[in-house]
N, C-alpha and C positions, 0 to 999 in steps of 0.2 A: 503247524504252527511257526507262520512264516516261513518255512524250507527249515525249521531248527527240531528237533530232536530233544529240547530240555525245553523249559519254564521254569519261573518261581512259584514255590507255593507259598501262599499266606494264609497262615492261619491266626486269626484272632478271636478268636469263641474264650464265652466267657473259663472253657478248661482247658484252654490251648495248651499254656505253657507246662501245665502237671501232668498234659496229656501225654506231652514230648517228653518230659521227663520218665514215666514211665514205659511207652515205646519202647525209649533208648535204654531203661535199665533190661526190660524184658530180650530186646531186640541181644545184648550183649551175653545173655543166657541161654538163647535157645539150640539146643543139640544141634549138631551137626546137620540128623537126616533129616530137620525140620527145616523145610525151604520157603523160598514165599508163595512160587506153585500152590505147594501144599497148604500154608494158611488161608491164600484166595478160595482152596476149594472149603478148608473149614470156616471161610467166615459165610462162602454159600448154605454150607452146609446149618448152619445158625439160620440163613435166614428161611430153610424147608423148614425146621424146630417151631420158630416163629407161627410159618401158615398153619404148623400141627395144634402148637396148643390152642390159637385162637380159633380153631374148627372145631377142634375135641370138648373147647367150653359149651359146646351145644348138648352134652353128656355132664357134665360137673366144671363148677367155677373153677377147680382146684387145678386145672392145666393153665391158666392163668401164670402158673408157677413157670410153667415149662416154655414158654411166649417170652416170660423174662429169660430165662435160661437163655432162650436162643437169641436175645438181643443181644445178651452177655459174651454171648460165643459168637455173633457174628462182628461184634465190636474188635473182638481179641484178631478176630483173623483180617479181615478189611482192612483195620488201621493198622497190624504190625507187618503183612507182606510187605510193603513199601521200604519202610522203615531199617527192614534185615535185610533188604536187597541193598538200601545204601549203606549200611552197614557193615556190608560184606565184601560191598564196592564191585557187586557184579548186575547192575543196573543194565534191566532192556528196557529204555525208554520206550519208544515206540511198542512193540511190545505187551509190555505193562500196563500203557496205559488205555490202551483196546482193552487186555484180557478183564484189568480190570473195573471197566464203565461198562463193559460189556455184561458181566456176573451183576454187576450193580445195578444194572435195568431190569434183570430177571429178579434180582433179587425185591428191587421194590415194588414189583408188580404180585409177589407172592406175600408180600406183609400188609399191604392194603386189601387183598383180595381176602385174603385170609380176615382181615379183620371183619370184613364186610360180612362177612359169611356165621360168623359168631353172631348170637342173640342179643350182642349190645351194642352194634353201631350199625344205622341203616343200608345196605348196600350200596346205592346210589352216592349217599356222599362219602362213604370209602372211598367210589370211583373218581368224584369230583377233587376228592383229598389229592389222591394219585395222580390225575392230569396236573393237577397245580405243582404236585411234587419233581414231577418230570418235566413242567415246565421250567422250574428255575435249574435243574440240572441239565438242559439242553442252552441255557443261559450261561452255564457256568462255561463247559464244554467252548461253547463258541466264544468267550471270551478267552477262553485258555488260546486259542486258534490264533484269534485279531490281535492279541497284549500282549501273547507268552505269558500268561499271568495264569494260574491255578490258584483261585481263591476257592477257600474249602469254608469261610464263613462269613456269615451277612448278617449284621445288627448281633455282633456275639452269640451270635447261635450258627453251631454246626452241626454235622450228622452226628456226633456223639451228647449233645446236647437235647436234640430229636430220640435219641435212642433212652434217654432217661427221662424223659418226659414220659415215655412211652412205657417205662418199668415203672414210674411212679403212678400214672394212668392206670395202670392194671392192678398194680397192689392196693388202690382206692376201689375199684372195681369190685376186688373181693369181698369187700364190706359191704358196699353198696349194690352190687347184685343189678338188677335190671330194672330198678326204680325210675318209674317215668316222672319226668317233671315238666309241671305244665307253663308252655309259655302262652303267649298272645299269638304266633301262628302255629302251635302245634304241640306236643306233647313228646318231648327226647330224654334218654337214658344220660347219665352222665357223659360218659363214652361218645355220644354222640354230641354232647357240647363241646368237648374236647377238640374233636373232628372238627365241626363246624368253626371253631377258633382256629386251627391249624390252615383250614381255606381261607379263611380271612388274612391270614398271615401270609400262608405261598401266593396267593392271587395281587395281592395288594402289593407287598414285597415286589414279586414279577415285573408290576407297574414302574414302580420306581424305580429300581435299581436298571432296569433298560432305559428309560429314562436319564437316567444320570448315567449311564456309560455312554449312551447317543451323543449326550452335550459333549463327553470326554474326547472321543473318541472326533467327536467333529471339530472340537477346536484344536486335538493337536496335527489332524490333517490339514484344516488353515494353517495352521503357523508352517508346515512343513512346504506346502503350495508356496507361501510367501518366502521360504526361503531359498525359494529354487528360484525366482525371480530377478 
């Protein structure tokens, strides 16, 4: 990050303000034995539960509730670990950034592969969505390096909003089941349609934010060069 170990966090998501207040409230009440590393582990356990929940829907659709619980647990651990470290003033910026995003990568793979192994989403769609999500994640990490700005949300959507969308979709699937919806280009479940919407969001959004950021950096670098003359 331009040689520094700190960056500005930017969260302008729909629930950003409420989430920040909730995390602060939780951090103030965490017992001493709860550490940021423990919370990171809890968040990862949540992603394992998500994977297991989706996989077990091949046996019974009610395991969707297990997947939804996993999303809630993942939010608790993944969102609170950094807040707790900052609240207790025990930040380890490079270590925390490294571990958090390595764990996030494994978690993202588990979630999307789990969805693809369920009877509700085509495996190819799940993998295409995973690639899109990882592309956006890589963009965030690159921008953090070149601009010292860690932007958590784009277009008012962040990881928390994505988790809520997933939980709401799980709830709908409990009712809709594997019912197929026929479209001009094939038959798809409701979950397939949600996944295709996410794919469009990830890929189109990636192109837009890359172009906007490239234009901004080009303008800033040109100004910097002119100021040196």
